[in-house]
C-alpha positions as CSV (number, residue, x, y, z in Angstrom):
1,M,-124.8,-52.8,46.1
2,C,-126.7,-50.2,48.0
3,S,-125.1,-51.2,51.3
4,E,-121.7,-50.9,49.7
5,I,-122.4,-47.3,48.6
6,L,-123.8,-46.4,52.0
7,E,-120.7,-47.9,53.7
8,A,-118.4,-46.0,51.4
9,L,-120.3,-42.8,52.0
10,A,-120.2,-43.3,55.8
11,A,-116.4,-43.9,55.6
12,H,-116.0,-40.7,53.5
13,M,-118.1,-38.6,55.9
14,Q,-116.2,-39.9,58.9
15,G,-119.2,-39.2,61.2
16,S,-119.7,-35.6,60.0
17,A,-123.0,-34.3,58.6
18,G,-123.7,-31.8,55.8
19,R,-122.2,-31.6,52.4
20,V,-120.5,-34.6,50.9
21,F,-118.1,-33.0,48.5
22,R,-115.6,-30.3,49.7
23,N,-112.6,-28.6,48.2
24,K,-109.0,-29.0,49.2
25,A,-109.4,-26.6,52.1
26,G,-112.4,-28.5,53.4
27,D,-114.9,-25.8,52.5
28,V,-118.1,-26.6,50.5
29,F,-117.8,-26.1,46.8
30,T,-119.0,-22.9,45.3
31,A,-120.7,-23.0,41.8
32,N,-117.4,-21.8,40.3
33,G,-115.4,-24.3,42.3
34,I,-117.5,-27.2,40.9
35,S,-117.1,-25.9,37.4
36,E,-113.3,-25.7,37.8
37,A,-113.1,-29.2,39.3
38,M,-115.2,-30.6,36.5
39,R,-113.0,-28.9,33.9
40,R,-109.9,-30.4,35.5
41,L,-111.5,-33.9,35.6
42,Y,-112.5,-33.8,31.9
43,K,-109.1,-32.5,31.0
44,L,-107.3,-35.3,33.0
45,A,-109.6,-37.9,31.3
46,G,-108.8,-36.4,27.8
47,V,-112.5,-35.7,27.3
48,E,-114.0,-32.4,26.0
49,G,-116.7,-31.3,28.4
50,S,-117.9,-28.9,31.1
51,C,-119.8,-29.1,34.3
52,Y,-123.0,-29.0,32.3
53,S,-122.2,-31.9,30.1
54,G,-123.6,-34.5,32.5
55,R,-126.8,-32.4,32.9
56,R,-127.2,-32.1,29.2
57,T,-126.7,-35.9,28.8
58,L,-129.2,-36.6,31.5
59,A,-131.8,-34.3,30.0
60,T,-131.4,-35.7,26.5
61,S,-131.4,-39.3,27.8
62,L,-134.6,-38.7,29.7
63,V,-136.4,-37.0,26.8
64,D,-135.2,-39.8,24.5
65,R,-136.9,-42.3,26.8
66,D,-140.2,-40.3,26.5
67,V,-140.0,-38.7,30.0
68,N,-142.2,-35.6,30.0
69,I,-140.2,-32.4,29.7
70,A,-141.9,-31.0,32.8
71,I,-140.6,-33.9,34.8
72,V,-137.1,-33.4,33.3
73,S,-137.3,-29.8,34.3
74,K,-138.1,-30.7,37.9
75,V,-135.3,-33.2,38.0
76,L,-132.8,-30.6,36.8
77,G,-134.2,-28.0,39.2
78,H,-135.2,-25.5,36.5
79,S,-138.0,-23.0,37.1
80,S,-138.6,-22.7,33.4
81,I,-139.2,-25.5,30.9
82,A,-137.6,-23.2,28.3
83,T,-134.3,-23.6,30.2
84,T,-134.7,-27.4,30.2
85,Q,-135.4,-27.4,26.5
86,S,-132.1,-25.7,25.8
87,Y,-130.3,-28.6,27.5
88,V,-131.9,-31.3,25.4
89,G,-130.2,-32.5,22.2
90,V,-131.6,-34.5,19.4
91,T,-130.7,-38.2,19.2
92,D,-130.9,-40.6,16.2
93,N,-133.6,-42.4,18.1
94,M,-135.7,-39.3,18.4
95,M,-135.3,-38.6,14.7
96,R,-136.3,-42.2,13.8
97,R,-139.4,-42.0,16.0
98,A,-140.4,-38.6,14.5
99,L,-139.9,-39.7,10.9
100,Y,-141.1,-43.3,11.0
101,A,-143.6,-43.6,13.8
């Protein structure tokens, strides 16, 4: 599986180095460009979401699996744990553990 991913990445990069994802003009994505691209992808898929949806899902999933919030903060690249906490939702699993543990 890993070799397949590396082969696909090598084919995509065509011998070049640097950023993997680029816009139609071949320039690297700006933060706004990534946000716009994600909005278009969600819309095409008929799903409501934003460029932060995946980050919020990742943060919530990690905390739900008892990963320390400081580690989650590092994974997301936040300088403040308070920022990370704003990304984390509450799952049914978290509620069960809090109430019945």
